[in-house]
DRENPA-3360 file (N, C-alpha, C; in nm, 2 decimals, always signed):
BEGIN
1 = PLSPENEK = +0.09/-0.10/+0.01/+0.01/+0.02/-0.01/+0.06/+0.13/-0.01 ~ +0.03/+0.20/-0.06/+0.12/+0.37/-0.07/+0.07/+0.43/+0.06 ~ +0.15/+0.54/+0.09/+0.14/+0.59/+0.22/+0.05/+0.67/+0.22 ~ -0.05/+0.73/+0.33/-0.14/+0.84/+0.32/-0.11/+0.97/+0.22 ~ +0.02/+1.00/+0.24/+0.08/+1.12/+0.19/+0.09/+1.10/+0.00 ~ +0.14/+0.98/+0.01/+0.13/+0.94/-0.19/+0.00/+0.92/-0.19 ~ -0.08/+0.84/-0.18/-0.21/+0.83/-0.19/-0.27/+0.99/-0.21 ~ -0.28/+1.05/-0.14/-0.34/+1.23/-0.14/-0.23/+1.27/-0.25;
9 = EIGCRRVD = -0.10/+1.29/-0.29/-0.02/+1.34/-0.39/-0.10/+1.31/-0.50 ~ -0.08/+1.17/-0.53/-0.16/+1.15/-0.71/-0.31/+1.12/-0.68 ~ -0.38/+1.13/-0.59/-0.53/+1.15/-0.60/-0.58/+0.99/-0.63 ~ -0.55/+0.86/-0.53/-0.60/+0.76/-0.51/-0.60/+0.74/-0.39 ~ -0.68/+0.62/-0.41/-0.68/+0.53/-0.24/-0.70/+0.37/-0.24 ~ -0.64/+0.32/-0.18/-0.64/+0.19/-0.17/-0.77/+0.12/-0.16 ~ -0.83/+0.03/-0.27/-0.97/-0.06/-0.25/-0.91/-0.21/-0.21 ~ -0.91/-0.29/-0.12/-0.87/-0.45/-0.13/-0.95/-0.51/-0.19;
17 = KLEDMLAQ = -1.11/-0.51/-0.17/-1.15/-0.60/-0.24/-1.22/-0.58/-0.40 ~ -1.17/-0.66/-0.48/-1.23/-0.67/-0.61/-1.37/-0.63/-0.64 ~ -1.47/-0.64/-0.56/-1.63/-0.65/-0.57/-1.63/-0.50/-0.48 ~ -1.55/-0.44/-0.44/-1.58/-0.28/-0.39/-1.50/-0.18/-0.49 ~ -1.44/-0.25/-0.56/-1.35/-0.17/-0.60/-1.46/-0.12/-0.78 ~ -1.53/-0.26/-0.79/-1.59/-0.24/-0.89/-1.74/-0.17/-0.90 ~ -1.79/-0.18/-0.77/-1.94/-0.11/-0.75/-1.90/+0.04/-0.73 ~ -1.76/+0.07/-0.75/-1.72/+0.21/-0.76/-1.67/+0.28/-0.93;
25 = CDVVTINC = -1.68/+0.20/-0.99/-1.63/+0.19/-1.11/-1.70/+0.26/-1.21 ~ -1.70/+0.34/-1.30/-1.79/+0.37/-1.45/-1.72/+0.29/-1.57 ~ -1.61/+0.27/-1.56/-1.54/+0.18/-1.65/-1.45/+0.09/-1.57 ~ -1.42/+0.00/-1.60/-1.33/-0.14/-1.59/-1.28/-0.20/-1.73 ~ -1.17/-0.17/-1.69/-1.08/-0.28/-1.80/-1.01/-0.39/-1.70 ~ -0.99/-0.50/-1.81/-0.96/-0.63/-1.80/-0.82/-0.60/-1.82 ~ -0.69/-0.61/-1.77/-0.54/-0.63/-1.82/-0.50/-0.72/-1.81 ~ -0.55/-0.87/-1.77/-0.45/-0.97/-1.70/-0.44/-1.10/-1.76;
33 = PLHEKTRG = -0.33/-1.18/-1.75/-0.34/-1.28/-1.83/-0.46/-1.39/-1.76 ~ -0.46/-1.49/-1.88/-0.60/-1.63/-1.86/-0.51/-1.74/-1.81 ~ -0.57/-1.76/-1.68/-0.52/-1.88/-1.61/-0.66/-1.94/-1.55 ~ -0.60/-2.06/-1.49/-0.71/-2.10/-1.42/-0.80/-2.01/-1.33 ~ -0.77/-1.94/-1.30/-0.84/-1.87/-1.19/-0.90/-1.70/-1.22 ~ -0.85/-1.70/-1.38/-0.90/-1.57/-1.42/-1.02/-1.65/-1.55 ~ -1.00/-1.76/-1.62/-1.10/-1.83/-1.68/-1.21/-1.82/-1.65 ~ -1.34/-1.73/-1.73/-1.45/-1.73/-1.65/-1.50/-1.61/-1.54;
41 = MFNKELIS = -1.39/-1.57/-1.49/-1.37/-1.44/-1.39/-1.51/-1.31/-1.40 ~ -1.52/-1.30/-1.51/-1.62/-1.18/-1.49/-1.77/-1.28/-1.58 ~ -1.83/-1.33/-1.46/-1.94/-1.39/-1.46/-2.09/-1.31/-1.45 ~ -2.16/-1.37/-1.43/-2.27/-1.33/-1.37/-2.24/-1.28/-1.27 ~ -2.23/-1.36/-1.15/-2.21/-1.29/-1.00/-2.09/-1.16/-0.99 ~ -2.03/-1.16/-1.06/-1.90/-1.05/-1.06/-1.99/-0.93/-1.13 ~ -2.00/-0.98/-1.27/-2.09/-0.86/-1.29/-2.16/-0.75/-1.21 ~ -2.22/-0.87/-1.16/-2.39/-0.78/-1.05/-2.31/-0.72/-0.97;
49 = KMKKGSWL = -2.19/-0.73/-0.95/-2.12/-0.66/-0.86/-2.07/-0.49/-0.90 ~ -2.09/-0.49/-1.04/-2.04/-0.38/-1.10/-2.15/-0.26/-1.08 ~ -2.09/-0.16/-1.09/-2.18/+0.00/-1.09/-2.26/-0.07/-1.21 ~ -2.39/-0.02/-1.16/-2.48/-0.04/-1.25/-2.50/+0.07/-1.39 ~ -2.46/+0.01/-1.50/-2.46/+0.13/-1.63/-2.34/+0.14/-1.62 ~ -2.20/+0.09/-1.62/-2.07/+0.07/-1.64/-2.05/-0.01/-1.77 ~ -1.91/+0.06/-1.76/-1.90/-0.02/-1.91/-1.74/-0.14/-1.86 ~ -1.75/-0.24/-1.99/-1.65/-0.30/-1.92/-1.58/-0.33/-2.07;
57 = VNTARGAI = -1.44/-0.30/-2.06/-1.33/-0.32/-2.17/-1.26/-0.44/-2.13 ~ -1.23/-0.50/-2.22/-1.15/-0.64/-2.19/-1.05/-0.64/-2.33 ~ -0.93/-0.60/-2.30/-0.82/-0.62/-2.38/-0.71/-0.74/-2.34 ~ -0.79/-0.81/-2.24/-0.67/-0.93/-2.20/-0.73/-1.07/-2.27 ~ -0.80/-1.14/-2.24/-0.86/-1.28/-2.30/-1.01/-1.27/-2.32 ~ -1.02/-1.38/-2.41/-1.16/-1.34/-2.43/-1.24/-1.44/-2.31 ~ -1.17/-1.55/-2.29/-1.23/-1.67/-2.18/-1.24/-1.61/-2.05 ~ -1.19/-1.48/-2.03/-1.18/-1.44/-1.91/-1.33/-1.40/-1.85;
65 = VVKEDVAE = -1.39/-1.35/-1.97/-1.56/-1.33/-1.94/-1.65/-1.46/-2.02 ~ -1.78/-1.44/-1.93/-1.87/-1.55/-1.97/-1.91/-1.46/-2.10 ~ -1.93/-1.48/-2.19/-1.96/-1.43/-2.31/-2.13/-1.41/-2.29 ~ -2.21/-1.52/-2.25/-2.34/-1.55/-2.28/-2.42/-1.40/-2.12 ~ -2.29/-1.40/-2.02/-2.35/-1.32/-1.89/-2.32/-1.19/-1.95 ~ -2.21/-1.15/-2.02/-2.19/-1.02/-2.02/-2.33/-0.96/-2.12 ~ -2.32/-1.07/-2.25/-2.46/-1.02/-2.33/-2.60/-1.01/-2.25 ~ -2.59/-1.10/-2.15/-2.71/-1.06/-2.05/-2.72/-0.91/-1.98;
73 = ALKSGQLR = -2.60/-0.92/-1.92/-2.58/-0.76/-1.85/-2.61/-0.66/-1.95 ~ -2.56/-0.65/-2.07/-2.59/-0.57/-2.16/-2.73/-0.50/-2.20 ~ -2.80/-0.65/-2.20/-2.94/-0.66/-2.22/-3.03/-0.58/-2.13 ~ -2.99/-0.64/-2.01/-3.09/-0.59/-1.88/-3.02/-0.45/-1.83 ~ -2.92/-0.39/-1.87/-2.88/-0.25/-1.85/-2.79/-0.27/-1.70 ~ -2.75/-0.37/-1.66/-2.66/-0.39/-1.56/-2.52/-0.33/-1.63 ~ -2.46/-0.33/-1.74/-2.35/-0.30/-1.87/-2.42/-0.21/-1.92 ~ -2.37/-0.12/-1.97/-2.41/+0.00/-2.09/-2.31/-0.05/-2.19;
81 = GYGGDVWF = -2.23/-0.09/-2.15/-2.14/-0.13/-2.27/-2.02/-0.21/-2.24 ~ -1.98/-0.29/-2.35/-1.87/-0.39/-2.37/-1.78/-0.37/-2.47 ~ -1.65/-0.34/-2.44/-1.55/-0.32/-2.61/-1.48/-0.43/-2.54 ~ -1.44/-0.51/-2.63/-1.32/-0.58/-2.65/-1.23/-0.64/-2.76 ~ -1.12/-0.65/-2.75/-1.03/-0.70/-2.90/-0.97/-0.84/-2.88 ~ -1.06/-0.91/-2.80/-1.07/-1.05/-2.79/-1.18/-1.13/-2.83 ~ -1.18/-1.24/-2.86/-1.32/-1.30/-2.92/-1.27/-1.41/-2.81 ~ -1.38/-1.53/-2.74/-1.36/-1.65/-2.71/-1.46/-1.74/-2.73;
89 = PQPAPKDH = -1.48/-1.83/-2.85/-1.34/-1.87/-2.90/-1.29/-1.79/-3.03 ~ -1.19/-1.80/-3.11/-1.14/-1.69/-3.22/-1.11/-1.80/-3.27 ~ -1.19/-1.81/-3.43/-1.22/-1.69/-3.47/-1.38/-1.71/-3.43 ~ -1.46/-1.58/-3.40/-1.59/-1.64/-3.34/-1.72/-1.67/-3.42 ~ -1.75/-1.78/-3.39/-1.89/-1.80/-3.50/-2.00/-1.70/-3.52 ~ -2.07/-1.75/-3.59/-2.17/-1.63/-3.62/-2.26/-1.63/-3.53 ~ -2.31/-1.74/-3.46/-2.42/-1.70/-3.35/-2.32/-1.66/-3.22 ~ -2.22/-1.60/-3.21/-2.17/-1.55/-3.09/-2.24/-1.47/-3.01;
97 = PLRYASYS = -2.27/-1.45/-2.89/-2.36/-1.39/-2.82/-2.31/-1.27/-2.83 ~ -2.22/-1.23/-2.85/-2.12/-1.08/-2.83/-2.10/-0.98/-2.99 ~ -2.19/-1.11/-3.05/-2.20/-1.03/-3.23/-2.34/-0.98/-3.22 ~ -2.42/-1.01/-3.16/-2.54/-0.92/-3.13/-2.57/-0.87/-3.01 ~ -2.52/-0.86/-2.91/-2.56/-0.79/-2.78/-2.56/-0.68/-2.79 ~ -2.64/-0.61/-2.72/-2.67/-0.46/-2.75/-2.74/-0.42/-2.60 ~ -2.71/-0.33/-2.57/-2.77/-0.23/-2.47/-2.89/-0.20/-2.44 ~ -2.98/-0.24/-2.37/-3.11/-0.21/-2.34/-3.18/-0.11/-2.38;
105 = TWGGGNAM = -3.14/+0.01/-2.37/-3.20/+0.16/-2.41/-3.07/+0.20/-2.47 ~ -3.08/+0.35/-2.47/-2.99/+0.42/-2.53/-2.83/+0.43/-2.51 ~ -2.75/+0.48/-2.59/-2.63/+0.53/-2.58/-2.51/+0.45/-2.54 ~ -2.54/+0.29/-2.58/-2.43/+0.23/-2.52/-2.42/+0.11/-2.63 ~ -2.33/-0.01/-2.56/-2.37/-0.15/-2.66/-2.25/-0.21/-2.62 ~ -2.22/-0.27/-2.77/-2.10/-0.37/-2.76/-1.99/-0.30/-2.89 ~ -1.87/-0.33/-2.88/-1.77/-0.27/-2.98/-1.65/-0.38/-2.99 ~ -1.65/-0.50/-3.09/-1.57/-0.59/-3.10/-1.44/-0.52/-3.20;
113 = VPHMSGTS = -1.33/-0.55/-3.18/-1.25/-0.56/-3.29/-1.12/-0.68/-3.29 ~ -1.06/-0.66/-3.40/-0.96/-0.76/-3.39/-0.85/-0.77/-3.31 ~ -0.82/-0.84/-3.25/-0.67/-0.85/-3.09/-0.57/-0.79/-3.16 ~ -0.59/-0.68/-3.12/-0.51/-0.56/-3.15/-0.37/-0.49/-3.01 ~ -0.44/-0.57/-2.90/-0.35/-0.47/-2.77/-0.21/-0.51/-2.80 ~ -0.14/-0.58/-2.89/+0.01/-0.60/-2.87/+0.02/-0.60/-3.03 ~ +0.00/-0.45/-3.07/+0.04/-0.43/-3.22/+0.12/-0.31/-3.21 ~ +0.18/-0.27/-3.10/+0.29/-0.15/-3.10/+0.39/-0.20/-3.19;
121 = IDAQQRYA = +0.46/-0.10/-3.24/+0.64/-0.13/-3.33/+0.73/-0.21/-3.23 ~ +0.73/-0.17/-3.13/+0.83/-0.27/-3.00/+0.80/-0.41/-3.05 ~ +0.63/-0.43/-3.01/+0.57/-0.55/-3.01/+0.58/-0.66/-3.13 ~ +0.53/-0.59/-3.23/+0.59/-0.62/-3.42/+0.74/-0.72/-3.39 ~ +0.81/-0.62/-3.35/+0.94/-0.64/-3.38/+0.98/-0.74/-3.28 ~ +0.97/-0.80/-3.16/+0.94/-0.86/-3.08/+0.89/-1.01/-3.15 ~ +0.80/-0.99/-3.17/+0.71/-1.11/-3.24/+0.77/-1.17/-3.36 ~ +0.83/-1.10/-3.44/+0.92/-1.11/-3.55/+1.03/-1.22/-3.53;
129 = AGTKAILD = +1.11/-1.13/-3.43/+1.24/-1.19/-3.35/+1.23/-1.34/-3.32 ~ +1.11/-1.35/-3.23/+1.08/-1.45/-3.18/+1.05/-1.57/-3.28 ~ +0.98/-1.50/-3.38/+0.92/-1.63/-3.48/+1.08/-1.65/-3.54 ~ +1.15/-1.59/-3.58/+1.28/-1.59/-3.64/+1.36/-1.70/-3.56 ~ +1.37/-1.67/-3.47/+1.43/-1.74/-3.34/+1.37/-1.92/-3.35 ~ +1.26/-1.92/-3.35/+1.17/-2.07/-3.34/+1.23/-2.11/-3.49 ~ +1.15/-2.06/-3.62/+1.22/-2.13/-3.73/+1.37/-2.12/-3.76 ~ +1.47/-2.09/-3.66/+1.60/-2.10/-3.71/+1.64/-2.24/-3.66;
137 = SYFSGRHD = +1.61/-2.23/-3.49/+1.58/-2.37/-3.44/+1.52/-2.47/-3.48 ~ +1.45/-2.46/-3.53/+1.40/-2.59/-3.58/+1.44/-2.62/-3.70 ~ +1.46/-2.53/-3.80/+1.50/-2.60/-3.97/+1.67/-2.61/-3.92 ~ +1.72/-2.62/-3.81/+1.87/-2.65/-3.78/+1.82/-2.78/-3.72 ~ +1.72/-2.79/-3.64/+1.75/-2.97/-3.58/+1.80/-2.89/-3.43 ~ +1.81/-2.83/-3.39/+1.88/-2.80/-3.23/+1.72/-2.80/-3.14 ~ +1.63/-2.72/-3.21/+1.54/-2.74/-3.12/+1.58/-2.73/-2.93 ~ +1.60/-2.63/-2.96/+1.64/-2.52/-2.85/+1.58/-2.41/-2.82;
145 = YNPQDLIV = +1.48/-2.37/-2.82/+1.31/-2.25/-2.83/+1.41/-2.19/-2.68 ~ +1.36/-2.10/-2.70/+1.35/-2.00/-2.62/+1.23/-1.95/-2.51 ~ +1.23/-2.00/-2.39/+1.08/-2.00/-2.33/+0.99/-1.90/-2.38 ~ +1.05/-1.76/-2.36/+0.98/-1.66/-2.40/+0.92/-1.65/-2.53 ~ +0.93/-1.73/-2.64/+0.91/-1.65/-2.79/+0.77/-1.82/-2.75 ~ +0.74/-1.93/-2.69/+0.66/-1.99/-2.72/+0.51/-1.99/-2.64 ~ +0.44/-2.05/-2.70/+0.32/-2.02/-2.65/+0.27/-2.16/-2.60 ~ +0.31/-2.27/-2.67/+0.23/-2.45/-2.69/+0.38/-2.48/-2.75;
153 = HKGEYATK = +0.41/-2.54/-2.66/+0.51/-2.66/-2.70/+0.50/-2.85/-2.67 ~ +0.51/-2.90/-2.77/+0.49/-3.05/-2.78/+0.32/-3.08/-2.72 ~ +0.21/-2.96/-2.80/+0.10/-3.01/-2.78/+0.07/-2.93/-2.61 ~ +0.11/-2.90/-2.60/+0.11/-2.81/-2.40/+0.11/-2.70/-2.42 ~ +0.08/-2.63/-2.32/+0.09/-2.50/-2.30/+0.25/-2.47/-2.26 ~ +0.31/-2.33/-2.33/+0.45/-2.31/-2.25/+0.46/-2.24/-2.20 ~ +0.30/-2.14/-2.15/+0.34/-2.02/-2.09/+0.19/-2.01/-2.04 ~ +0.19/-1.95/-1.89/+0.06/-1.94/-1.82/-0.01/-1.84/-1.82;
161 = AYGQRAEA = +0.04/-1.72/-1.95/-0.06/-1.63/-2.00/-0.17/-1.64/-2.06 ~ -0.14/-1.73/-2.12/-0.27/-1.82/-2.23/-0.33/-1.92/-2.17 ~ -0.33/-1.96/-2.03/-0.39/-2.05/-1.97/-0.32/-2.19/-1.94 ~ -0.39/-2.26/-1.90/-0.34/-2.38/-1.83/-0.49/-2.46/-1.85 ~ -0.47/-2.59/-1.90/-0.55/-2.66/-1.93/-0.56/-2.72/-1.84 ~ -0.70/-2.77/-1.78/-0.70/-2.85/-1.68/-0.71/-3.04/-1.73 ~ -0.69/-3.12/-1.61/-0.66/-3.21/-1.62/-0.76/-3.30/-1.73 ~ -0.88/-3.26/-1.70/-1.00/-3.33/-1.79/-1.00/-3.33/-1.91;
169 = QKK = -0.95/-3.16/-1.98/-0.96/-3.11/-2.12/-0.83/-3.21/-2.17 ~ -0.71/-3.24/-2.11/-0.59/-3.29/-2.15/-0.62/-3.40/-2.19 ~ -0.74/-3.53/-2.16/-0.77/-3.61/-2.19/-0.84/-3.64/-2.32;
% end
């Protein structure tokens, strides 16, 4: 926690419970990795703790929200809008609930864009260098991949940032 002086200086205060914070926010942005504890985290129950008429923006992973619950929260007016640059699953099927979700009254709704959160020039340079390193390692027969370049290796997730499969899903 920050000292009271630092909180005052930058105009913030600590809120210990996620639910308490959500109840106060007009706009909530999701910026966390997908793993077993965040999968489906923004579900009907958590969304009901949000300030009525607030906006939810997901630039993290599509599976962090329960798409049907977000669509229902828009329809009921619990959420005024949802913005995402991620779908789950990707590509989204034609009947995906967030393709047609809309706010129940005026001035809100749903905005989805292609997953673009990592498209800065620096990020693109990292992707290109990582892809080149993977291809060089593979075609040379070394198979000495850099862990930071891998998402999946030998059929398993190589990074927690993209989630972990439950044992039942592995079978």
